[in-house]
C-alpha positions in Angstrom: 0.2 0.2 0.3 1.3 3.5 -1.2 -0.2 7.0 -1.2 0.8 9.0 -4.1 1.4 12.8 -4.2 1.3 14.7 -7.4 2.8 17.9 -7.7 2.9 20.4 -10.8 6.3 21.1 -12.1 5.8 24.7 -12.4 5.5 24.7 -8.5 8.8 26.3 -7.1 11.0 23.5 -5.5 10.8 25.5 -2.2 7.2 25.0 -1.6 7.5 21.2 -2.4 8.3 19.8 0.7 5.1 21.6 2.7 3.0 20.8 -0.1 3.7 17.4 0.4 3.3 17.4 4.2 -0.2 19.3 3.5 -1.1 16.7 1.1 -0.8 13.9 3.0 -2.2 15.2 5.9 -5.4 16.6 4.0 -5.6 12.8 2.0 -5.4 11.2 5.8 -8.4 13.4 7.0 -10.1 13.4 4.1 -10.1 9.5 4.0 -9.3 8.2 7.7 -12.3 5.8 7.5 -11.4 4.4 4.8 -10.4 0.2 5.0 -7.3 1.1 2.4 -6.5 4.1 4.5 -7.0 2.6 7.9 -4.5 -0.3 6.4 -2.3 1.9 5.7 -1.6 4.0 8.6 -1.4 0.5 11.2 1.4 -0.3 8.2 4.5 1.4 6.8 3.4 5.0 5.7 5.1 4.1 2.4 4.8 7.7 -0.1 5.5 8.4 -3.6 5.9 12.2 -4.5 6.0 13.0 -8.0 6.6 16.1 -10.4 3.9 15.8 -13.1 2.8 18.1 -16.0 -0.4 20.1 -16.6 -1.6 16.8 -19.1 -0.3 14.3 -16.3 -2.1 16.3 -14.0 -5.1 16.4 -15.1 -5.3 12.6 -16.1 -4.5 11.3 -12.6 -7.5 13.4 -11.3 -9.6 10.9 -13.4 -8.8 8.2 -10.9 -10.9 7.8 -8.1 -10.5 8.5 -4.0 -8.1 11.8 -4.7 -8.4 15.5 -3.5 -6.9 18.7 -4.9 -4.9 20.9 -3.1 -4.5 24.6 -3.7 -1.4 27.3 -2.6 -2.5 30.3 -1.1 0.9 32.0 -1.4 0.5 30.9 -5.4 -3.0 32.6 -5.5 -4.8 29.4 -4.8 -3.5 27.7 -7.8 -4.2 24.1 -7.7 -0.4 22.6 -7.2 -1.3 18.8 -6.0 -3.2 15.8 -5.8 -3.3 13.3 -3.2 -4.9 9.7 -3.4 -6.3 7.7 -0.5 -3.2 4.8 0.0 -4.3 1.6 -2.5 -2.3 -1.5 -3.7 -2.9 -0.6 -7.2 -3.1 2.6 -9.1 -3.6 3.0 -12.4 -0.8 2.5 -14.8 0.0 5.5 -16.1 1.3 6.4 -12.4 4.3 3.9 -13.1 5.4 6.3 -15.7 5.5 9.4 -13.5 8.8 11.0 -12.5 9.9 10.9 -8.9 10.0 14.1 -7.6 13.4 15.8 -7.2 14.3 19.4 -7.0 14.9 20.8 -10.5 18.4 22.0 -10.3 19.3 18.2 -9.9 17.5 16.7 -12.5 
């Protein structure tokens, strides 16, 4: 079981750690009664944080049990998607890039 957090690639690197932390907590609060969330919480807490472009972001939004995060310091722009943990994600998730600072790619 793992939780995916997808952060848009135009988000400044210095905001990504805070956005990922907010996304994890927001997903927990949104889905805390979900069976998959309970299994994850009582397990290893595995998370995958990825950098996605706009097209990938919109495609991922089609998956169920997810929420969209906005960032107030970026004029409430949508910046991330957080997904309730699960064992199996749509195939496209395997191709998302792991998040790394832009200057290290």
